[in-house]
NUBA-927058 format. One record per residue: residue number from 1; x, y, z of N, C-alpha, C in turn; residue in three letters. Coordinates in steps of 0.05 Angstrom, whole numbers. Atoms other than C-alpha are relative to their C-alpha. Layout:
residues N
REC     k       nu       nv       nw      cau      cav      caw       cu       cv       cw     r
REC   NUM        X        Y        Z        X        Y        Z        X        Y        Z   ALA
...
This chain:
residues 60
REC     k       nu       nv       nw      cau      cav      caw       cu       cv       cw     r
REC     1        6      -18      -21     -143       81     -200      -25       17       -8   MET
REC     2       24      -16        5     -210      116     -195        0       25       17   LYS
REC     3        1      -26      -14     -220      189     -176      -28       11       -2   PHE
REC     4       26      -13        0     -283      226     -156        3       26      -16   LYS
REC     5        0      -24       17     -300      282     -205      -26       16        6   VAL
REC     6       23      -17       -5     -346      341     -190       -5       17      -25   ILE
REC     7        8      -16       23     -384      375     -247      -19       22        8   LEU
REC     8       19      -22       -4     -419      443     -247        2       18      -24   PHE
REC     9        0      -20       22     -439      496     -297       11       26       10   LYS
REC    10      -10      -26       -7     -402      561     -297      -18       22      -11   ASP
REC    11       17      -23        9     -429      631     -313       -3        2      -30   GLU
REC    12        2        0       29     -416      619     -387      -13      -25      -11   ASP
REC    13       14       25        6     -455      553     -387       19      -22      -10   ASN
REC    14      -18       23        5     -392      510     -395       -3      -19       24   TYR
REC    15        0       20      -22     -389      446     -354       29       -1       10   ILE
REC    16      -26        1      -13     -330      450     -306        3      -26       15   VAL
REC    17       -5       25      -14     -300      386     -280       25        3       17   ALA
REC    18      -23       -1      -18     -253      382     -220        3      -26       14   SER
REC    19       -6       25      -15     -219      326     -183       11        8       27   CYS
REC    20       -9       -9      -27     -216      341     -108       24      -14       11   PRO
REC    21      -23       14      -10     -164      288      -95       27       10      -11   ALA
REC    22      -24      -11       12     -115      324     -140       -3       31       -1   LEU
REC    23        4      -29       -1     -113      398     -120       10       14      -25   PRO
REC    24       -6      -15       25     -114      444     -180       -6      -15      -25   GLY
REC    25        7       16       24     -136      389     -227      -28        6       -9   CYS
REC    26       26       -8        9     -194      417     -267        1        3      -31   ALA
REC    27        2       -4       28     -219      422     -338      -29        9       -6   SER
REC    28       27       -8        7     -282      441     -376       -7      -10      -27   GLN
REC    29        9        7       27     -324      427     -437      -27       13       -5   GLY
REC    30       26      -11        7     -385      451     -475      -22      -19        8   LYS
REC    31       20       20       -8     -421      386     -458       11      -16       24   THR
REC    32       -8       17      -23     -419      338     -399       21      -21      -10   ARG
REC    33      -18       20       12     -386      286     -444       28       11       -6   GLU
REC    34      -26      -13        6     -332      334     -467       15        7       25   GLU
REC    35      -13       -6      -25     -318      357     -396       12      -25       13   ALA
REC    36      -10       25      -12     -311      285     -372       25      -11      -16   LEU
REC    37      -23        8       16     -264      268     -430       24       18        7   GLU
REC    38      -22      -18       -6     -222      330     -415       11       -4       28   ASN
REC    39      -11        3      -28     -217      317     -340       16      -26        1   ILE
REC    40      -16       25        0     -192      246     -355       29        7       -9   LYS
REC    41      -27       -9        9     -134      278     -394       14       16       21   GLU
REC    42      -12      -17      -21     -123      329     -339       10      -17       24   ALA
REC    43       -8       18      -22     -121      274     -285       26      -15       -8   ILE
REC    44      -24       14        9      -71      234     -326       25       19        1   TYR
REC    45      -23      -20       -1      -27      297     -334        8        7       28   GLY
REC    46       -7       -6      -28      -31      313     -260       15      -23       13   CYS
REC    47      -13       24      -11      -12      242     -241       29       -2      -10   ILE
REC    48      -26        2       11       47      242     -288       19       22       12   GLU
REC    49      -16      -22      -12       71      310     -262        7       -6       29   ALA
REC    50       -5        6      -28       64      287     -190       21      -22        3   ARG
REC    51      -20       21        0      104      224     -205       28       11       -4   LYS
REC    52      -26      -12        7      160      265     -236       11       17       23   GLU
REC    53       -8      -18      -23      161      312     -175        2      -15       26   LEU
REC    54       -1       16      -25      157      255     -124      -22        7       19   GLY
REC    55       23       -7      -17       90      280      -97      -19      -23        2   LEU
REC    56       20       21       -3       34      235      -71      -19        2      -24   PRO
REC    57       18        1       23      -15      213     -125      -28        9        6   LEU
REC    58       27       -9       -7      -76      236      -87      -16      -21       15   GLY
REC    59       17       18      -15     -132      205      -47      -22      -10      -19   ASP
REC    60       20       11       18     -176      159      -89      -21      -15       16   SER
């Protein structure tokens, strides 16, 4: 399953990554690469939590 990820810099110059298809699923990193790696883990965690709660997995 593929998910769209949005990246932007915050006021502290961290790269913030969010996944619009999974509300509340976001992470950050000091670099683009770190933010992308962290959002992959966050997406996995969100999907697992949604499965356990019987919620839809999101729009991909």
